[in-house]
N, C-alpha and C positions, 0 to 999 in steps of 0.2 A: 556241073555239080549235081549231086543227088539230093532232092528235096523229098522228104517222107511226110505223109499225112497219116497219122495213126488211126484216125476214125473221124467220121463226119456224118451229120444228120441231114445234109442237103441231098437233093435228087442226084447230083453229079458234082464233079469238080471242074466244070468248064471255066468258071471264073478264074480259078487258080491256074489252070493250064494256060489260059490266054496270057497271063502275066509271066509265069515261069518259063514256059517254052519260048516265048518271045526273047527271053534272055539267054536261051540255049541250055536251060537246065532240064534235067530228067526229073519227072514226077512219078512217085510211087505212092498210091493211096489205098488204104483199106477202109471200107465203108463201116463195117461193124466193129464195135469195141471188142478188143481181144484181151487175153490175159497178159499179165506182166511177163510171163515166161515166153510167150509168143512174140511180144514186142521186142525183146532183147535181140532177136535175130533180125527183125525188120530194121531197127535203127542203128545196128552196129556200124554200117558204113555210110550212114546219112551225113550230109554236110549241113543240113538244117532239118529240124523236126517241128511239124505243126501238129497240135493235138487238140481234141475237143473234150472228150470225157474219159479217155483211156487212162489207166493208172500208170503214170510216169514215175515209177518208184526209184529208190536208190539203186536197185539191181538193174533196172532198165537204163538208167543214166550211166551206170558203171560200164555198160556194154558199148556206149557211144565212143567210137574211136576218132571221129572227125567232126562231130557236131559243133557248129559255131553259134548256134542259138536253138532254144526251145521256145516256140510261140504258142500261146494258148488262144484258141478261138473263144474270146470272151474277156470279161473283166476279172472275175475270180480266177485264182490259180491253185486252188486247193487240191487238184488232182496231180500236181507236180511237186516232187520233193525239192523244195527250193534250196535247202542246205546241201543236199547231195550235188545239185547242179553247181552251186557256188564252190564247193570243194573241188569240183572238177574243172572249174573255170569257165563254165558254160552260162552265158547270160540267159535269163528267162524273161520273155516279154509278154505282156497282155495287150488288149485293145481297150484302153480305159475310157474312151470317149464315144463308144457306140451304144445305142439303145437307151440313152439316158431319158429321152422324152417318152419312149415306149413304156419303160418300166414305171416312170412317174405317172403316166396316164393310167396304166393298169392298176397301180396302187389306189388312185382316186376312184376307179371303177369298183374296186373291192370295198373301199370304205363306204361309198354311196350305196352299193348293193346291200351291204349288211345293215346300214342304218335306216334305209328306206324299204327293206324287206322285198327287194325287187323280184327275186326268184320265187319265194313262196306265193306272192300275190299273182305272178304270172301263171304259176301252176294251178292256182285256185280257179282262175278264169278259164283256163284250158279244160278244167274238169267240169265246166258248166255251172260253177258256183259264183257267188257275188259277195262283195263286202271284204272286210279285212281278213287276211289269212292268218294273222297273228294278233296278239293282244295289242291294244293301242300303245302300250309302253314300249313296244318294239319299233315304233315309228318315231325317229329322232331327227332333229334339225342340227346340222353341224354347228350352227352359231351358239348352241347351248352346251356344246361339248368341249372337252380338253383332249387334244390329240398329242400323243407322245411319239416323237420321231427319234429312233435310236440309230445314230450314224448321220453325219452331216457332210458326206462326200458329194460327188456330182449328182447322184440320184436323190439323196436326202434333201439337198438344196432345192431341187426342182419340185419335190413333193411339198416342201414348205411353201414355195412360191405359189403353187396351185391352191394349197389349203387357205392361204390368206384371203382369197376371193370368197371363201365360205364363212368368214368372220368368226372362226373358232379360235380358242386359245391354243397356242402351239408351244409345247415343251420340246426341247431338243437336248439329247445327251450325246456328247462326243468329247471324250477327255482330251483330245489333241487339238481342238479348235478353240480359239479365243472367244470367250462369251460375247465380246463386243461385236465380233463378226456375225454371230448368231443373232444378236439383237438387231443389227443392221438389216438382216434378211427378214425380220418380222417374227422371229422366234424368241423364246425365253430359255436361256441356258439352265439346265437342271442336272442334278446328280441322278444316278440311276435309281436310287431309292425314292427320291422325290417323284420322278417320272412314273415309276411303278405304282406308287400309292395314290397318285393324283389323276392319271390319264384315264379317260373313258375308252379311248382307242389307242392301241400301241402298234406301231408299224416299224418293222425291222429293216434297216438299210446299211448293214455292216458286213464286212467280209467274214469268212470262216477262218478264224485263227484260234490259237490256244486260249486267248482271253475271252472269246465270244462263243465258242462251241458249248452247247448246253446251257446258255445263259438264261433261257426260259425253261425253268425246271420247277419241281414241287415247291421249293423254297421261294423262288422269285414270284411264282404265281400266287402263293399264299399272301404276298405283300401287295397284290393288286386289288383294285376295287371290285366288289362283287358286281357281276354283269359286264365286265370289261370285254372288249372286242379285240382280237389279236389278228394282225395282218403280217404275212411273211412272204416276201418276194426275193429274198436274198439267198440264203442257203438253208437246206432242210435241217442240217445238224446244229443250227442255232437253238432249236427247240428239242427238248426231251419229249418224245412222242407219247410215252406212257403217262407222263405228268399232264400233258395237254388233254389227253383222252379223259383222264380222271376228273380234271377241272371242268371239262365240257359236260360230262355225265352228271356232276354235282350241281351244275348251273352256275358255278362261280365264274367261269368264262361263258358269256352269253352266246358268243359266235366267234368263228374264225374264218379267215379266207387265206388259202395257201396255194402258192404256185410252185413251191419247192418242197422236197421231201428227203428223208434219209431212211432207207435207200430210195433210189429212183430206178425204174418206176415204183410207185407205192404198191405194195402187195395187194392183190385183188380182194383179199379177205380182211384188210385192215379195218378196224372199227371206225376210223375217221370217215370212211366212204359210206357208212350207214347212217351218218348223222345229218339230219336235215338242216341244222344250224351251221353247217360248215360248207363253204364254197371252195371248190378245188379247180385248178387247171394244171396242165401238164408241162410246167416249166416253159411256158410260151410267152411270158410277159415281155420278153425282149424282141418279139417278132414284128417285123414289117419289111416290106420289100427293100426300102432304102437302107434300113439298119443291117439286114443280113448281107446285102451287097457290100456295104462299108466294112463289115466284119471280115468278110472273105478277102476283099482286096487289100485291106490293111495287113492281114496275116501274111498273105503272099508277098507283099512288098517288104515286110519286115524280114522275111527269109532272104529275099534278094539283097537287102542292105547288109545282112550279116555275112553272107558268102562273099560279098564284095569288100568286106572289111571296113564298112562305113559305120559311123556312129548310129546307135539305136536309141529311139526316143522314149521307149517305155519299158526299161529294164526294171524288174521288181525285186531282184535278189542281189543287187549291188555289184554285179560283175560288169566291168567295162570291156567291150570287145577290143 
């Protein structure tokens, strides 16, 4: 069988080759993300497709003549047209249980860095200066704050578990989770309006879907507390960038910490990159050696299961193989 990898950010595909070639399958892999037009030729005769960031559009899916699965390297599947795949009877799988601890840890590092002014104070000492780099009001203890967690999936739950040790008040908004389940985990179930108006820190842990894209915008930011801190390690398009820039410039949003952007990479001349009150990283919150190995092995094994006609454990578009 022919297994195609549309794009990958790893140094090589030796992990995938070891699994796929041991099963007698052919592997064709493109490292760089290509256009949808180029992908149609690559995937036309693929028996399974593994993708990372490439645009697996309706046209790309329409060109698939033999594909038994589309596997996304990751948890989110927003680069894959799920409805087009469903219409063609192709299951789409993700890897839902990788990098949970890594992203939760990164979230806490962002929260602590912004509340304890870690970067400004480090920079001040490196410049040969001493004392606080910011006003005293910028130095906060989490026990005095309310943290709003938007999304109570695997990562959101781990973020809440970590926050409990810091004795802060934790609001959680997730419309599909029973409030009793949130309470049992140490959070307080809240409407989005209550969370926006009450939280000192808002951290996003929800997928990019029609209901969440652009959820942080001029209107929603206007309903937040002055001086709120915004954390995003989910998807860049959850936030309207222009609205966030304006809120940061006015001081209504005191700080932000962002690992994801729309588009990616963030343009070099973007105003966010010139703001000292914003921490940024390059979509690397998921990274660790064990996490990346698990991601790659799982993706390859899902492709093997699909071409063997076996049940798939993580179908996200409702198609049964």
